[in-house]
KEMINU-855972 format. One line per 8 residues: number of its first residue (from 1); their letters; for each residue x, y, z of N, C-alpha, C. Coordinates in pm, 1 decimal, always signed. Layout:
% KEMINU-855972
NUM> A> X/Y/Z/X/Y/Z/X/Y/Z | ...
//
This chain:
% KEMINU-855972
1> XXXXXXXX> +78.6/-120.0/+0.0/+0.0/+0.0/+0.0/+82.9/+126.6/+0.0 | +205.5/+123.4/-33.3/+288.4/+243.0/-32.4/+246.6/+341.9/-138.8 | +222.5/+461.1/-97.2/+190.0/+571.4/-185.8/+321.1/+642.9/-217.0 | +341.3/+684.9/-336.5/+462.0/+756.1/-376.7/+584.7/+666.8/-383.1 | +571.3/+539.1/-358.3/+690.1/+455.3/-358.0/+654.1/+311.3/-389.7 | +546.9/+289.7/-463.3/+515.7/+155.5/-504.7/+388.2/+97.1/-447.5 | +339.6/+145.6/-336.5/+216.0/+91.6/-282.0/+98.9/+173.8/-334.7 | -17.8/+113.2/-337.5/-135.1/+173.6/-400.7/-185.3/+299.7/-330.7
9> XXXXXXXX> -208.4/+293.2/-200.1/-268.9/+405.6/-130.9/-237.5/+399.4/+17.7 | -274.2/+505.1/+86.2/-257.3/+506.9/+230.6/-350.7/+404.2/+294.3 | -307.1/+344.8/+405.5/-397.9/+258.0/+480.0/-503.5/+342.8/+549.5 | -609.5/+278.2/+591.0/-710.2/+346.1/+672.1/-664.9/+342.6/+818.1 | -728.2/+424.0/+901.8/-695.5/+419.8/+1045.1/-726.0/+283.0/+1104.1 | -830.4/+218.4/+1054.5/-862.3/+83.4/+1102.1/-750.1/-14.5/+1065.8 | -699.8/-4.8/+943.5/-589.2/-91.9/+903.5/-465.6/-65.6/+989.6 | -439.3/+59.8/+1018.1/-325.5/+95.6/+1103.0/-340.5/+32.7/+1240.6
17> XXXXXXXX> -461.2/+37.0/+1296.6/-483.0/-15.0/+1431.9/-466.1/-166.4/+1440.9 | -472.7/-235.7/+1327.5/-463.4/-381.9/+1325.9/-335.1/-433.5/+1260.6 | -257.3/-345.2/+1202.2/-142.2/-386.9/+1122.3/-30.1/-445.3/+1207.8 | +39.0/-544.2/+1153.4/+157.2/-595.9/+1222.3/+272.0/-494.9/+1214.1 | +367.8/-511.8/+1300.3/+480.0/-419.1/+1311.3/+553.4/-399.5/+1177.9 | +570.5/-505.9/+1099.3/+643.6/-493.8/+972.9/+570.0/-402.8/+873.6 | +438.0/-413.3/+867.7/+361.1/-322.2/+781.3/+376.3/-178.2/+829.1 | +367.3/-159.6/+960.4/+384.6/-25.5/+1016.2/+521.9/+29.3/+980.8
25> XXXXXXXX> +623.8/-55.2/+987.9/+760.1/-12.4/+955.1/+769.1/+33.7/+810.6 | +708.5/-40.9/+719.2/+710.3/-1.2/+577.1/+639.4/+132.6/+557.6 | +521.4/+144.9/+615.9/+447.4/+269.0/+602.9/+525.9/+385.1/+663.3 | +583.9/+361.8/+781.8/+660.9/+463.9/+851.4/+777.9/+511.6/+765.0 | +844.8/+419.5/+700.1/+962.9/+453.6/+620.6/+928.2/+514.1/+485.4 | +822.8/+466.0/+420.7/+803.9/+498.9/+280.6/+687.0/+591.6/+246.2 | +586.5/+601.0/+331.1/+472.0/+684.7/+295.5/+505.0/+832.9/+307.5 | +456.5/+909.4/+213.1/+471.8/+1054.5/+214.3/+332.7/+1117.1/+211.7
33> XXXXXXXX> +297.6/+1192.2/+316.0/+163.5/+1250.6/+319.4/+146.5/+1355.6/+210.6 | +26.9/+1358.5/+154.1/-3.7/+1455.8/+49.4/-113.4/+1551.9/+93.2 | -154.2/+1543.4/+217.8/-259.3/+1631.1/+267.1/-285.4/+1605.8/+413.9 | -375.7/+1683.0/+474.4/-403.0/+1672.6/+617.7/-456.2/+1535.9/+661.7 | -542.2/+1474.8/+582.3/-595.9/+1342.5/+619.8/-485.4/+1239.2/+622.1 | -400.4/+1243.0/+522.4/-289.5/+1147.8/+517.7/-190.6/+1173.8/+630.6 | -172.9/+1299.2/+668.7/-84.3/+1329.9/+780.7/-138.5/+1270.4/+909.8 | -270.5/+1274.7/+929.4/-331.1/+1213.4/+1048.7/-303.0/+1063.7/+1052.3
41> XXXXXXXX> -313.4/+1000.0/+937.2/-287.0/+856.2/+929.9/-139.7/+828.4/+957.3 | -51.6/+908.9/+899.8/+91.2/+891.3/+923.0/+126.2/+912.3/+1070.4 | +60.6/+1007.0/+1135.3/+81.2/+1029.1/+1278.8/+37.9/+905.3/+1358.9 | -74.1/+844.9/+1319.9/-122.0/+723.6/+1387.8/-24.2/+608.0/+1365.3 | +28.0/+596.9/+1243.8/+127.6/+493.1/+1214.5/+249.3/+512.4/+1303.9 | +298.3/+635.2/+1310.7/+416.8/+665.3/+1390.8/+394.2/+631.9/+1537.5 | +281.5/+672.7/+1590.6/+251.2/+646.8/+1732.3/+244.0/+496.9/+1761.7 | +169.7/+424.1/+1681.0/+154.3/+280.1/+1705.3/+285.7/+206.7/+1683.9
49> XXXXXXXX> +359.0/+242.3/+1580.2/+486.9/+178.6/+1551.5/+584.2/+197.9/+1667.6 | +589.9/+317.5/+1720.1/+678.6/+343.5/+1834.7/+636.0/+265.8/+1958.8 | +505.2/+255.5/+1980.9/+456.0/+177.9/+2095.8/+492.2/+29.9/+2084.8 | +501.7/-19.0/+1960.1/+536.8/-159.9/+1938.2/+687.7/-183.5/+1934.6 | +764.9/-79.1/+1961.1/+909.4/-95.8/+1968.7/+988.5/-25.8/+1860.5 | +920.6/+29.5/+1761.2/+989.5/+104.3/+1657.0/+1079.6/+18.3/+1570.0 | +1176.7/+84.8/+1510.2/+1266.2/+21.4/+1414.3/+1380.9/-49.5/+1485.9 | +1414.6/-164.7/+1436.5/+1533.4/-236.8/+1482.0/+1621.4/-260.6/+1359.7
57> XXXXXXXX> +1748.7/-289.8/+1379.0/+1834.3/-318.7/+1263.4/+1780.8/-434.8/+1178.7 | +1731.3/-539.0/+1243.4/+1678.0/-654.6/+1169.8/+1554.9/-616.2/+1087.0 | +1464.1/-544.1/+1147.6/+1343.3/-500.3/+1077.1/+1380.2/-407.7/+961.6 | +1473.8/-319.5/+984.1/+1518.4/-229.1/+878.6/+1575.2/-306.9/+760.2 | +1655.2/-408.4/+786.6/+1709.1/-491.2/+678.1/+1598.0/-562.8/+602.9 | +1497.2/-612.7/+677.3/+1387.1/-685.9/+613.9/+1306.4/-600.0/+517.6 | +1279.7/-476.7/+557.4/+1196.0/-392.3/+472.1/+1277.8/-318.8/+367.0 | +1407.5/-305.2/+388.6/+1492.9/-239.0/+291.6/+1472.7/-89.3/+287.4
65> XXXX> +1527.9/-30.6/+182.2/+1520.2/+115.3/+168.0/+1455.0/+155.9/+37.6 | +1406.2/+58.0/-39.1/+1354.0/+92.4/-170.8/+1208.0/+61.6/-191.3 | +1132.9/+37.5/-88.9/+989.9/+10.3/-106.4/+955.5/-132.5/-74.7 | +853.0/-179.0/-138.4/+793.2/-308.3/-109.1/+890.3/-421.4/-131.3
//
């Protein structure tokens, strides 16, 4: 679902609330907000991702730096 980097669109807030840490990591790294609604979603991703422990070296290697 990365927008601007290979994924189709932003996730919904419901998807964010249920997403596994790896999905949150991808969204956190690659999504670029294009407006206020998307910024709210990105803020929710950031908050939940940090609560789940944030980025680790292993997770960073798994998701890479180039998208999906």
